[in-house]
C-alpha positions as a printed Julia matrix, in Angstrom:
241×3 Matrix{Float64}:
   0.0    0.0     0.0
   1.27   3.45   -0.91
   2.43   5.66    1.95
   0.29   8.62    3.04
   2.74  11.12    1.54
   3.03   9.47   -1.85
  -0.15  11.24   -2.98
   1.81  14.52   -2.99
   4.61  13.32   -5.28
   5.06  15.29   -8.49
   5.51  12.92  -11.43
   6.37  13.89  -15.0
   3.74  13.04  -17.6
   5.53  14.5   -20.62
   9.3   14.6   -19.94
  11.02  17.59  -21.51
  14.73  18.47  -21.68
  16.07  20.74  -18.97
  16.64  24.42  -19.67
  19.41  26.08  -17.67
  19.23  23.24  -15.18
  15.47  23.58  -14.69
  13.15  20.65  -15.24
  10.26  21.97  -17.36
   8.5   18.61  -17.81
   4.71  18.58  -17.91
   3.74  16.96  -14.6
   0.65  15.73  -12.81
   0.65  19.03  -10.94
   0.65  20.96  -14.24
  -2.17  18.76  -15.51
  -4.42  19.4   -12.53
  -3.69  23.11  -12.59
  -4.87  23.09  -16.18
  -7.96  21.1   -15.24
  -8.74  23.58  -12.45
  -8.46  26.5   -14.87
 -10.61  24.8   -17.52
 -13.21  23.64  -14.98
 -13.6   27.05  -13.33
 -13.64  28.88  -16.67
 -16.18  26.43  -18.11
 -18.44  26.79  -15.08
 -18.51  30.57  -15.38
 -18.89  30.66  -19.17
 -21.53  27.93  -19.41
 -23.4   29.29  -16.4
 -23.64  32.77  -17.89
 -23.98  31.94  -21.59
 -27.78  31.91  -21.52
 -28.39  34.22  -18.57
 -32.06  34.34  -17.63
 -34.16  36.37  -15.22
 -35.0   33.11  -13.46
 -31.57  31.46  -13.23
 -30.99  27.77  -13.78
 -28.76  25.65  -11.58
 -25.41  26.55  -13.16
 -26.31  30.22  -13.41
 -27.33  30.2    -9.75
 -23.98  28.67   -8.76
 -22.06  31.28  -10.75
 -24.16  34.15   -9.37
 -23.71  32.92   -5.81
 -19.93  32.67   -6.31
 -19.87  36.13   -7.92
 -21.85  37.78   -5.13
 -19.91  35.93   -2.44
 -16.56  37.24   -3.69
 -17.98  40.68   -4.52
 -19.32  41.06   -0.98
 -15.97  39.89    0.36
 -14.15  42.57   -1.65
 -16.58  45.35   -0.72
 -16.57  44.43    2.99
 -12.8   44.11    3.33
 -11.31  46.39    0.66
 -14.1   48.91    0.16
 -15.84  49.94   -3.05
 -12.53  51.07   -4.52
 -11.34  47.47   -4.26
 -13.97  46.36   -6.8
 -11.59  47.6    -9.48
  -9.52  44.51   -8.68
 -12.49  42.13   -8.43
 -11.61  40.09  -11.59
  -8.2   39.0   -10.28
  -9.55  38.29   -6.79
 -12.46  36.25   -8.2
 -10.02  34.33  -10.42
  -7.76  33.65   -7.44
 -10.66  32.37   -5.34
 -11.99  30.06   -8.05
  -8.52  28.69   -8.88
  -7.74  27.84   -5.26
 -11.23  26.47   -4.63
 -11.11  24.14   -7.62
  -7.53  23.17   -6.81
  -8.6   22.16   -3.31
 -11.82  20.44   -4.35
 -10.46  18.45   -7.3
  -7.89  16.85   -5.03
 -10.7   15.33   -2.98
 -11.84  13.05   -5.79
 -10.31   9.64   -6.61
  -7.18   9.88   -8.77
  -7.16  13.65   -8.28
  -4.1   15.67   -7.3
  -4.09  18.58   -4.86
  -1.57  21.02   -6.31
  -2.27  23.43   -3.44
  -0.53  20.92   -1.17
   2.82  22.13   -2.57
   4.44  25.13   -0.93
   5.94  26.32   -4.22
   2.44  26.72   -5.67
   0.92  28.47   -2.67
   4.0   30.67   -2.16
   3.97  31.73   -5.81
   0.35  32.86   -5.46
   1.11  34.56   -2.14
   4.17  36.42   -3.44
   2.16  37.62   -6.45
  -0.47  39.0    -4.06
   2.23  40.57   -1.89
   4.02  42.25   -4.8
   0.72  43.28   -6.38
  -0.69  45.05   -3.32
   2.69  46.67   -2.6
   2.83  48.09   -6.12
  -0.77  49.31   -5.78
   0.1   50.96   -2.47
   3.06  52.87   -3.88
   1.14  53.8    -7.05
  -1.67  55.31   -4.99
   0.24  56.9    -2.12
   3.8   57.23   -3.42
   6.46  57.38   -0.71
   3.64  58.11    1.73
   2.84  54.41    1.64
   5.77  53.91    3.98
   3.56  55.53    6.61
   1.87  52.15    6.87
   4.78  51.08    9.08
   4.25  53.95   11.51
   0.63  53.83   12.74
  -0.84  57.3    13.29
  -1.06  58.3    16.92
   1.76  56.02   18.02
   4.16  57.71   20.5
   7.4   58.77   18.82
   9.39  57.16   21.6
   8.35  53.65   20.57
   8.7   54.16   16.81
  12.28  52.72   16.72
  10.8   49.46   18.04
   7.39  49.63   16.37
   8.55  50.34   12.81
  10.83  47.25   12.52
   8.03  45.09   13.95
   5.56  46.49   11.39
   8.04  45.95    8.55
   8.68  42.37    9.67
   4.95  41.73    9.99
   4.41  43.09    6.48
   7.23  41.04    4.94
   6.08  37.72    6.43
   2.62  38.06    4.84
   3.44  35.85    1.83
   4.95  33.23    4.13
   1.96  33.04    6.48
  -0.47  33.19    3.55
   1.18  30.34    1.68
   2.05  28.11    4.65
  -1.52  28.23    6.01
  -3.0   26.86    2.78
  -0.19  24.37    2.18
  -0.23  22.94    5.73
  -3.99  22.51    5.87
  -4.1   20.64    2.57
  -1.19  18.36    3.47
  -2.37  17.63    7.01
  -5.96  16.85    6.04
  -5.11  14.61    3.1
  -2.42  12.79    5.08
  -4.81  12.08    7.95
  -7.46  10.88    5.52
  -4.97   8.53    3.87
  -3.81   7.15    7.23
  -7.31   6.29    8.46
  -8.27   4.87    5.06
  -5.17   2.66    5.27
  -6.2    1.47    8.73
  -9.67   0.59    7.44
  -8.25  -1.47    4.58
  -5.61  -3.19    6.72
  -8.11  -4.18    9.44
 -10.67  -5.55    7.03
 -13.97  -6.35    8.78
 -12.61  -4.8    11.98
 -11.93  -1.51   10.27
 -15.41  -0.05   10.8
 -14.2    2.6    13.24
 -11.34   3.85   11.04
 -13.69   3.8     8.05
 -16.25   5.91    9.9
 -13.5    8.36   10.89
 -12.27   8.49    7.29
 -15.79   9.32    6.07
 -16.11  12.06    8.68
 -12.69  13.48    7.76
 -13.7   13.45    4.09
 -16.7   15.64    4.85
 -14.52  17.9     6.99
 -11.94  18.14    4.21
 -14.54  19.45    1.77
 -15.39  22.16    4.3
 -11.7   22.96    4.84
 -11.11  23.06    1.08
 -13.69  25.82    0.78
 -12.62  27.54    3.99
  -8.96  27.75    2.95
  -9.89  29.28   -0.41
 -12.01  31.8     1.5
  -9.27  32.62    4.02
  -6.64  33.11    1.3
  -8.98  35.42   -0.61
 -10.24  37.43    2.36
  -6.66  38.06    3.53
  -5.84  39.22    0.02
  -8.74  41.69    0.3
  -7.47  42.9     3.68
  -3.98  43.46    2.26
  -5.56  45.31   -0.65
  -7.45  47.49    1.83
  -4.15  48.45    3.47
  -2.71  49.36    0.06
  -5.73  51.48   -0.88
  -6.65  53.1     2.41
  -3.51  52.73    4.56
  -4.57  52.3     8.24
């Protein structure tokens, strides 16, 4: 029986020659990223192709997702943040489908790899930083010195604020990565117990079923948390403190 961590192994599907020492082979991770993009794009396009006053099932799903993310942006980044709604909606759908597709048999959870989650997090970090400087100029540096703070503590407060700001991509990426790895590993362990124990594996099987349901909830919750934190960071860039 395969080990619980084998499900996270990246395997080449179409081997390609290295370029400058980098392996650019098309892998199972690449495949499922593509599937996530195609699935989310297809859902939105098919659901809105024949938009009706009384929505059908797919249109209802798309409208619910749209309003959910739009409300998230308005509540956490303000109306000005709606300018960036398309990228935030895309980010939410990509992470959500990446998490959910990995729950199905023979699926692969590419969000269980730190390089994937960190790449998304660093793009968010760089993006909101650029937006902050474009809107406020050098005044954006005032983010590290909260208004009203006593000048005597600024030498200590400013480095803490800078450190807190710089670790955002790390905390954002590690949170998603760890939750996906931990949940899938636990599910695999209890499923292995159920198979190994045979008829006596009722308890592990029941736990595995419960964890499966919990993992679907976590898959959605982690996509939500990643997106809502992105909106909060965007709020800081647009409105400072």
